[in-house]
Each structure stands twice: as C-alpha cells, then as structure tokens.
N, C-alpha and C positions, 0 to 999 in steps of 0.2 A: 503493499500500499504506499503510496506517494502521499508524504505530508509536507507542508508549509517549511518543515525543519531540514527535509532532505531534498528538495527541488534542486535540479542540477542548473542553478542559477547562471554559474560561471561557465559552463559549457555553451548554455543558450546565449549569453552574452557574447561569447567567442565568435559563435555563429553568426550574430548580428553584425559585429564589427567586421566580419571577413564578407558581408553581404552574401550569407551561403542560405539562401532560401531552402534549399533542399535538407542541410543538415536541421536548419531552425524548425522546419515542418515535421522531420523525424522524432525531434524532441518532444513537441507539442502532441505529437500522435502517440508517442510512447506513454506519456502522462495521462492522456485521455484514455488510452486502453485499460491502464491500470486501476482507474476508479471513476472516469466519466464525470468529475467534478469540474465545473466552470472555475468554481472559487480557485483552484489550484492553478487553473491557466491564468488568470488574473494574476495570483502571487507570483507567477514565473516571469510573465512579461514585464510588470511593473517593477519586479526586483531587478531584472536584468537593465530596464531602462532608467531606473534610479541611479544604477553604478555607471551607467555610460554618461548621464547627465553629469554626475560629478567628476568624470574623466574629463568631459569638456569644460567645466568651470575651473580644474586645475591646470589646463594647458595640454593635456595628455591627447585628448581626441579633437577632430575636427567638427565642423558645425554639420558637415555633410555626413558624418557617421552617424551622429545625433538623429539627423533627418531620415536617413534611410532606414535606420533602427526602428523608429517610430512608424514609418509606414510599412515596414514588413510585420510589425507586432499587429498593426491595426487589421492588414489583410488575414491575418491569421486567426485573429480574435473573430472577424466578420464571417469566418468559415465555421466557426464552432458555436456560435450564439444559437443557431436552430439545431445543431446537433445536440446541444446540451440541453435542449427544450427551456431555453431562457430568453430573456429579451434584455435589450440595453436599459439601463436605468435612465428614466425619463424625469425623475424627480431626484434633486430641485430642477426646475427648468433653467435651461442654460443656453449661452449665446457668446461666441466670440467675433471679435472686429479688429481691424486696424485703422487707428484714427489717423486720418488725414494721409499717411504714407501708405505706398503703393508696394512697398517691399512685404511680401507675405510669407517669408519662409518661416520666421518665429511663430506665427499664428498657425502654420500648418503642422509644425512640431507639436505643438501643444494640443493641437485638434487630435492629431494622430496618438498622442500618448493617451489622451482622455478616452477616445474610443477603443484603444487597447485596454483601458481600465474598466470598460463596459459602460461607459456613460454615453447619453445621446445628447446632442446640443445642435443648435443653429450656427451656422456659418455665416454671419452676415456680410463677409467680405473685407475689402480693404478700400484704402482712399476714401474714407467716408468721413462727413463732417460731424461735427459735435450734434449738430441737430438731427442729422440722419440717423446716427446711431440711437439717439433718445427715442425718436419716433419707433424705430424698428423694436426698441426695447418695449415701450410701452403697448405696442401693437401686439407683442407675442407674449405679453404678461411674464417678461423674465424676471427670474428671481436672482440669479447670478450672471453677471455680464463680465467677460473677460475681454480686456482691452491691451493690445499690442501697440508699442510705438517703436519708431526707430530714432526719430529726433527730438531735440528737448521741446521747441515750440509745439509740437504734437503733443508731448506728454503733458504740459502745462494746462492743454485744453481739457484734460480729463477734470478737472475742477469744473469747467462749465457743463460737461456731461452730467455730473453728480448733482449739481445745483439743479440744472433743468428737469432731472428725474425727480427729485424731491418736489419741485415746485408742482409736478403734474401728477403727484401722489404715488410715485413708484417707490418701493422701499429695496429696490434690488441692491445686491451687495456687488461693488464694483472692485474687481482683482486686477492689477496691472502688471504689465510685464515690458521688457524690452531694454535696450541699452540704456537710456536716460536713467533708469530706475537701477541699474546695476552700478552706474558711475556715481550716482548719489543715492545713498540708501536710505535717507530720509523723504526723499522726493514724493514717494507715495502718500505719505502723510500730509504733505504741504498740498497736495491736490485732492485731499478728501477721499482717497480711496480706501476701501477696507482692509487690503491687504496687499503685498507686493509677492507675486510668484515669479521666481528666478528661472524656473524650468517647468516642464511638464508633469514631472514627478512632485515637485513641490505644490504646483497648483492643485493637483489631485489630492494630496494631501490636506490643503486648505478646504477643500469642497468636502471632504470626509469628515471633518472637523465640524464644518457648517451644517452637515446633514445630520450628524449625531446630535447637535444641538437643535435640531428641526428650525435651523435659521431665526 
C-alpha cells in the first residue's frame, strides 16, 4: 500500500525535470494501481512541484523547468480525475488574471499547479485593466482572486482592484504574485492584498488554509 510517507516524490521530481512524460506516467500509474487513491496522486504531484519551486527560488532550476513540470502534472491529473471517480474542487470559487501585463508565463505556472492539486478555477486572461478584473470577479462571484503582475506600475494597481471590489460589495480574497512582490516583500500589504503567493505550491497552501477556515 502506498501512503503519503513512502511516495516516490524524488523519482517523480527527477522525471519532471527531465521532461520525461513516459517515466512520470509510469510512476503515476503504479501508485494508482496499488490503491486507486486520488489523494495520493495529489500528494505526489504537489510534493514534487513544491521541491521544484524551491529549486527555482534558490537558483538551481530554470523557470522553463518549473513551467513544464506544472504542465505535465496538470495533464496527468486531468487523466485521473475521471478514473478516480472524483471531480475538481470547485469551492472556493477562484480565478486568476494578469493585471495590465501581457506576460502570462507566471499565471500559467500557478494555474497548472493548482489544477494539478485538484482545483478548478477561471482563467480571466492577461493584459486586463483593474476595472476589467473587478467586473469579471463580480460577475462570476469569485471568492479567491489570484493576480499576477510583471512590472511595478501594474502591481500598484492591485490596490485599485481591492478598493473597487469592496465598493461593489465583494469580499473576494486577493492573492498576489510576480516579480514586484518578490523584490519588495512588504508590497502585498501596501496594496491591501490578502496574501503574497511566491509560487504555485505556496498559493495552494494559502488556499488550503483559507478553505479550512471556510473563508
């Protein structure tokens, strides 16, 4: 029986870093064959992605490795959701967007990591104005809004998003990420965000804590 304590996380991580989809698939299939437990697949993918995210933060791994690892995990998880007779978590209701900037790689990584963790969420896209993000958030009744930014001017606009959401009666928790927030660790507080998620796995943990507290 495979448990969270004896999952082959290091082997799976190695397969992801080598972009070896065949080996990654074999590992997933082996775990599923032994217990058919979707939770174990989540533990495996999130454990490996967390290690890879830390590798990128300390400079050992490239952003492209983080990106491809997230995409492979997302693809594999999507294959096993129906096999495990489960479904993506639709609560809390979440969305992700890039404010002003058109550079979408960071958003794509976080999106893939969350999907690999079993979460469903709206992708509002990139190059959006503060007003556009507010409108989409209100229309979809979003509870957790993830905002990615590349440049400081866009990061500062998060404050406008939060203010306008509150004016329109939305209590959505805004989680921010991107280069400006890594360079200034206190910036997320200055723009009135709920939290700063430095990578996909950290965002997943924040969402987990929010869910446990029922928002």
